[in-house]
C-alpha positions as CSV (number, residue, x, y, z in Angstrom):
1,M,-7.0,-32.3,16.6
2,I,-7.7,-28.9,14.9
3,E,-11.1,-28.4,13.3
4,L,-10.6,-26.0,10.4
5,Y,-13.6,-24.1,9.1
6,Y,-12.3,-23.4,5.6
7,W,-13.0,-22.2,2.1
8,T,-10.7,-21.7,-0.9
9,T,-9.8,-18.0,-0.3
10,P,-6.3,-16.6,0.4
11,N,-7.1,-16.4,4.1
12,G,-8.3,-20.0,4.0
13,H,-5.0,-21.1,2.3
14,K,-2.9,-19.5,5.0
15,I,-4.2,-22.0,7.6
16,T,-3.8,-25.2,5.4
17,M,-0.3,-24.0,4.5
18,F,0.6,-23.7,8.2
19,L,-1.0,-27.0,9.2
20,E,0.7,-28.9,6.4
21,E,4.0,-27.3,7.2
22,V,4.1,-28.3,10.8
23,G,2.2,-31.6,10.4
24,L,-0.4,-30.8,13.0
25,P,-3.4,-33.1,12.6
26,Y,-6.5,-31.4,11.3
27,T,-9.9,-31.9,9.7
28,I,-11.5,-29.6,7.2
29,I,-15.1,-28.4,7.7
30,P,-16.0,-26.6,4.5
31,V,-17.9,-23.4,4.7
32,N,-19.1,-22.5,1.2
33,I,-19.2,-18.7,1.4
34,G,-20.7,-18.5,-2.1
35,A,-23.7,-20.5,-0.8
36,G,-24.1,-18.4,2.4
37,E,-23.0,-21.1,4.8
38,Q,-21.0,-18.5,6.8
39,F,-24.3,-17.2,8.1
40,K,-25.3,-20.4,9.8
41,P,-25.8,-19.9,13.6
42,E,-23.4,-22.8,14.5
43,F,-20.6,-21.1,12.5
44,L,-21.4,-17.7,13.9
45,K,-20.8,-19.0,17.4
46,I,-17.2,-19.7,16.3
47,S,-16.7,-16.8,13.9
48,P,-19.0,-13.9,14.9
49,N,-17.8,-11.8,11.9
50,N,-19.1,-14.4,9.5
51,R,-15.8,-14.9,7.8
52,I,-13.6,-17.8,7.2
53,P,-11.2,-19.2,8.3
54,A,-11.9,-20.2,11.9
55,I,-10.6,-23.1,14.0
56,V,-11.6,-25.1,17.0
57,D,-8.6,-26.6,18.9
58,Q,-9.9,-29.7,20.6
59,E,-6.6,-30.3,22.4
60,P,-5.4,-26.9,23.7
61,I,-2.1,-26.8,25.5
62,D,-3.8,-25.9,28.8
63,K,-5.7,-29.2,28.7
64,G,-8.9,-27.3,29.2
65,A,-12.1,-27.0,27.1
66,P,-11.7,-26.5,23.3
67,I,-10.6,-23.1,22.1
68,S,-12.1,-21.4,19.1
69,V,-10.2,-18.7,17.1
70,F,-11.3,-16.6,14.2
71,E,-9.4,-14.1,12.0
72,S,-6.5,-15.7,10.0
73,G,-3.7,-13.7,11.6
74,A,-4.9,-14.6,15.1
75,I,-5.2,-18.2,14.0
76,L,-1.6,-18.2,12.6
77,L,-0.3,-16.7,15.8
78,Y,-2.2,-19.1,18.0
79,L,-1.0,-22.1,16.1
80,A,2.6,-20.9,16.0
81,E,2.5,-20.4,19.7
82,K,0.9,-23.8,20.3
83,T,3.5,-25.6,18.3
84,G,6.5,-23.4,18.8
85,K,7.1,-23.4,15.1
86,L,7.3,-20.8,12.3
87,I,7.7,-17.9,14.8
88,A,10.9,-16.7,16.3
89,Q,11.5,-17.2,20.0
90,N,13.8,-14.3,20.7
91,V,12.2,-10.9,21.1
92,R,13.9,-9.0,18.3
93,D,13.2,-11.7,15.6
94,R,9.7,-12.2,17.0
95,V,9.0,-8.5,16.4
96,E,10.1,-8.9,12.8
97,V,7.6,-11.7,12.3
98,L,4.7,-10.0,14.0
99,Q,5.1,-6.6,12.3
100,W,5.1,-8.3,8.8
101,L,2.1,-10.5,9.8
102,F,0.2,-7.3,10.8
103,W,1.4,-5.6,7.6
104,Q,-0.3,-8.3,5.6
105,M,-3.5,-8.3,7.7
106,G,-3.8,-4.5,7.7
107,G,-2.4,-3.7,4.2
108,L,-1.8,-6.4,1.6
109,G,-4.9,-8.4,2.3
110,P,-7.5,-5.6,2.5
111,M,-6.0,-3.6,-0.5
112,A,-5.7,-6.7,-2.7
113,G,-9.2,-7.7,-1.7
114,Q,-10.6,-4.3,-2.8
115,N,-8.6,-4.7,-6.0
116,H,-10.4,-8.0,-6.6
117,H,-13.8,-6.5,-5.7
118,F,-13.7,-3.6,-8.0
119,N,-12.1,-5.5,-10.9
120,N,-14.2,-8.7,-10.7
121,Y,-17.3,-8.2,-8.6
122,A,-18.5,-4.6,-8.7
123,P,-21.6,-4.3,-10.9
124,E,-20.2,-1.2,-12.6
125,K,-16.6,-0.5,-13.5
126,I,-15.5,2.6,-11.5
127,E,-12.2,3.8,-13.0
128,Y,-11.1,5.7,-9.9
129,A,-11.6,2.7,-7.6
130,I,-9.9,0.3,-9.9
131,N,-6.9,2.6,-10.4
132,R,-6.8,3.3,-6.6
133,Y,-6.6,-0.3,-5.6
134,V,-4.4,-1.6,-8.5
135,N,-1.9,1.1,-7.7
136,E,-2.0,0.5,-4.0
137,T,-1.6,-3.3,-4.5
138,G,1.4,-2.5,-6.7
139,R,2.9,-0.2,-4.0
140,L,2.6,-3.0,-1.5
141,Y,4.2,-5.5,-3.8
142,A,7.1,-3.0,-4.1
143,V,7.4,-2.7,-0.3
144,L,7.6,-6.5,-0.1
145,N,10.0,-6.7,-3.0
146,Q,12.3,-4.2,-1.3
147,R,12.1,-6.1,1.9
148,L,13.2,-9.3,0.2
149,A,16.1,-7.7,-1.6
150,D,18.6,-9.0,1.0
151,K,16.5,-11.7,2.7
152,E,15.4,-15.1,1.7
153,F,12.1,-14.8,3.6
154,V,10.2,-11.8,5.0
155,A,11.4,-12.0,8.6
156,G,14.6,-14.0,8.1
157,D,13.6,-17.7,8.6
158,Y,10.5,-19.0,7.0
159,S,7.6,-18.0,9.2
160,I,3.9,-17.2,9.6
161,A,4.8,-13.8,8.0
162,D,5.5,-15.5,4.7
163,I,2.5,-17.8,5.0
164,A,0.2,-14.8,5.6
165,A,1.5,-12.9,2.5
166,Y,1.9,-15.7,0.0
167,P,-1.7,-16.6,-0.8
168,W,-2.4,-12.9,-1.5
169,I,0.3,-12.9,-4.2
170,V,-1.0,-16.1,-5.9
171,P,-3.8,-14.2,-7.8
172,Y,-1.4,-11.5,-9.0
173,K,-2.7,-11.7,-12.6
174,S,-6.3,-10.8,-11.5
175,Q,-4.7,-8.0,-9.4
176,N,-3.2,-6.6,-12.6
177,Q,0.3,-7.1,-11.4
178,K,3.4,-8.7,-13.1
179,L,5.8,-10.6,-10.9
180,E,8.6,-9.7,-13.4
181,D,8.3,-6.1,-12.1
182,F,9.3,-7.4,-8.7
183,P,12.3,-9.7,-9.0
184,H,13.0,-10.3,-5.3
185,L,9.3,-11.0,-4.6
186,K,9.2,-13.3,-7.6
187,R,12.1,-15.3,-6.3
188,W,10.5,-15.6,-2.9
189,F,7.1,-16.5,-4.4
190,E,8.6,-19.3,-6.5
191,T,10.5,-20.7,-3.5
192,I,7.3,-20.9,-1.4
193,Q,5.3,-22.2,-4.3
194,A,7.7,-25.2,-4.6
195,R,7.5,-26.2,-0.9
196,P,5.9,-29.6,-0.4
197,A,3.6,-28.2,2.3
198,T,2.4,-25.4,0.0
199,I,1.7,-27.9,-2.8
200,R,-0.3,-30.1,-0.4
201,A,-2.3,-27.2,0.9
202,Y,-3.4,-26.1,-2.5
203,E,-4.2,-29.6,-3.5
204,K,-6.7,-29.6,-0.6
205,A,-8.5,-26.8,-2.3
206,E,-9.1,-28.8,-5.5
207,A,-11.9,-30.7,-3.9
208,F,-14.0,-27.5,-3.4
209,K,-13.1,-25.4,-6.4
210,N,-16.3,-26.2,-8.4
211,Q,-18.7,-25.7,-5.5
212,T,-19.3,-21.9,-5.9
213,L,-22.5,-20.3,-7.2
214,D,-22.7,-17.9,-10.1
215,I,-21.2,-14.4,-9.7
216,E,-24.6,-12.7,-9.3
217,K,-25.6,-14.9,-6.4
218,S,-22.2,-14.7,-4.8
219,R,-22.3,-10.9,-5.1
220,E,-25.7,-10.8,-3.3
221,L,-24.4,-13.0,-0.5
222,L,-21.0,-11.6,0.0
223,F,-21.4,-7.9,-0.6
224,N,-24.9,-7.0,0.4
225,Q,-24.4,-6.8,4.1
226,S,-24.8,-4.0,6.5
227,A,-25.3,-3.3,10.2
228,N,-28.9,-4.5,9.8
229,T,-27.7,-8.0,8.8
230,V,-25.6,-8.7,11.9
231,G,-27.1,-11.2,14.2
232,R,-30.0,-12.0,11.7
């Protein structure tokens, strides 16, 4: 059984998408980041960076003590290796999956995240920052669009590389992007959107969508951290 510490963010959706896709039993333990639950000591033992998602695998393949994993990319890789699913087994195809997984973790996610921040959360509208991250998000969309010009999925077969990227494209409107500008990406997006596992994963989020606090309280909790807040 996988214990999934979860909230309804793009990174949270990655893990429910994977688990629904492979049929691995799991239970959701909600961590309401808008209410500051990510700072609870019991969660920090699992996720020391106070971020969701995180998992505890109660039945690791080595039959030993439970294993906890934080960081969404590490979780996807761990689960893919545990199940032998959604990751290529031969070295060349595996490299394709891994480099696009890391592309999302190091590029698409952080840049789209800053896009969201400066467009929706920043207390003042800073034109330079908004333009910087909207443009960079668009550039990354274009990279993905080009990649998909002759491929059904990012690394050939459907894999954790697709699962990592898809939830960060879902809020494209709030990122000031138009899918019509990226036809190959749009085709890929609609294909994944229609997968039964994707539909089930996003249905899971419906139970939590109204449990966030107002934007001012969320801003204080989510964006008012520094070195002095670590371990407090």
